[in-house]
C-alpha positions as a Markdown table, in Angstrom:
| # | Residue | x | y | z |
|---|---|---|---|---|
| 1 | Unk | 11.1 | 36.6 | -12.5 |
| 2 | Unk | 9.4 | 38.3 | -9.6 |
| 3 | Unk | 6.8 | 35.6 | -9.5 |
| 4 | Unk | 9.5 | 32.9 | -9.0 |
| 5 | Unk | 10.9 | 34.7 | -6.0 |
| 6 | Unk | 7.4 | 35.0 | -4.4 |
| 7 | Unk | 6.7 | 31.4 | -5.1 |
| 8 | Unk | 10.1 | 30.3 | -3.6 |
| 9 | Unk | 9.5 | 32.5 | -0.5 |
| 10 | Unk | 6.0 | 31.2 | 0.1 |
| 11 | Unk | 7.2 | 27.5 | -0.3 |
| 12 | Unk | 10.0 | 28.1 | 2.1 |
| 13 | Unk | 7.5 | 29.7 | 4.6 |
| 14 | Unk | 5.2 | 26.7 | 4.4 |
| 15 | Unk | 8.0 | 24.3 | 4.8 |
| 16 | Unk | 9.2 | 26.2 | 7.9 |
| 17 | Unk | 5.7 | 26.1 | 9.4 |
| 18 | Unk | 5.5 | 22.3 | 8.9 |
| 19 | Unk | 8.9 | 21.7 | 10.4 |
| 20 | Unk | 8.1 | 23.9 | 13.4 |
| 21 | Unk | 4.9 | 22.0 | 14.0 |
| 22 | Unk | 6.7 | 18.7 | 13.8 |
| 23 | Unk | 9.4 | 19.9 | 16.3 |
| 24 | Unk | 6.8 | 21.1 | 18.8 |
| 25 | Unk | 4.9 | 17.8 | 18.5 |
| 26 | Unk | 8.1 | 15.9 | 19.2 |
| 27 | Unk | 8.9 | 18.1 | 22.2 |
| 28 | Unk | 5.4 | 17.5 | 23.5 |
| 29 | Unk | 5.8 | 13.8 | 23.2 |
| 30 | Unk | 9.1 | 14.0 | 25.1 |
| 31 | Unk | 7.5 | 16.0 | 27.9 |
| 32 | Unk | 4.5 | 13.7 | 28.3 |
| 33 | Unk | 6.8 | 10.7 | 28.5 |
| 34 | Unk | 5.5 | 8.8 | 25.5 |
| 35 | Unk | 8.6 | 7.1 | 24.1 |
| 36 | Unk | 7.1 | 6.0 | 20.8 |
| 37 | Unk | 6.8 | 7.7 | 17.5 |
| 38 | Unk | 4.5 | 6.4 | 14.8 |
| 39 | Unk | 5.6 | 6.8 | 11.2 |
| 40 | Unk | 3.3 | 5.5 | 8.5 |
| 41 | Unk | 1.7 | 3.1 | 11.0 |
| 42 | Unk | 5.0 | 1.6 | 12.2 |
| 43 | Unk | 6.1 | 2.2 | 15.8 |
| 44 | Unk | 9.5 | 3.7 | 16.2 |
| 45 | Unk | 11.0 | 3.9 | 19.7 |
| 46 | Unk | 12.7 | 7.2 | 20.4 |
| 47 | Unk | 16.3 | 6.7 | 21.6 |
| 48 | Unk | 16.3 | 9.8 | 23.9 |
| 49 | Unk | 13.2 | 8.8 | 25.8 |
| 50 | Unk | 13.5 | 7.5 | 29.3 |
């Protein structure tokens, strides 16, 4: 049972790291003025970009 808790905690930690990196990447794109986001090769215009 203790192993499940460790596994769940480590998975949550990895997910939080990935989400944080994605948020910082999005903020960087907003600061540089690049209004596009590419997802699986498709260009997605960001609605909040100027």
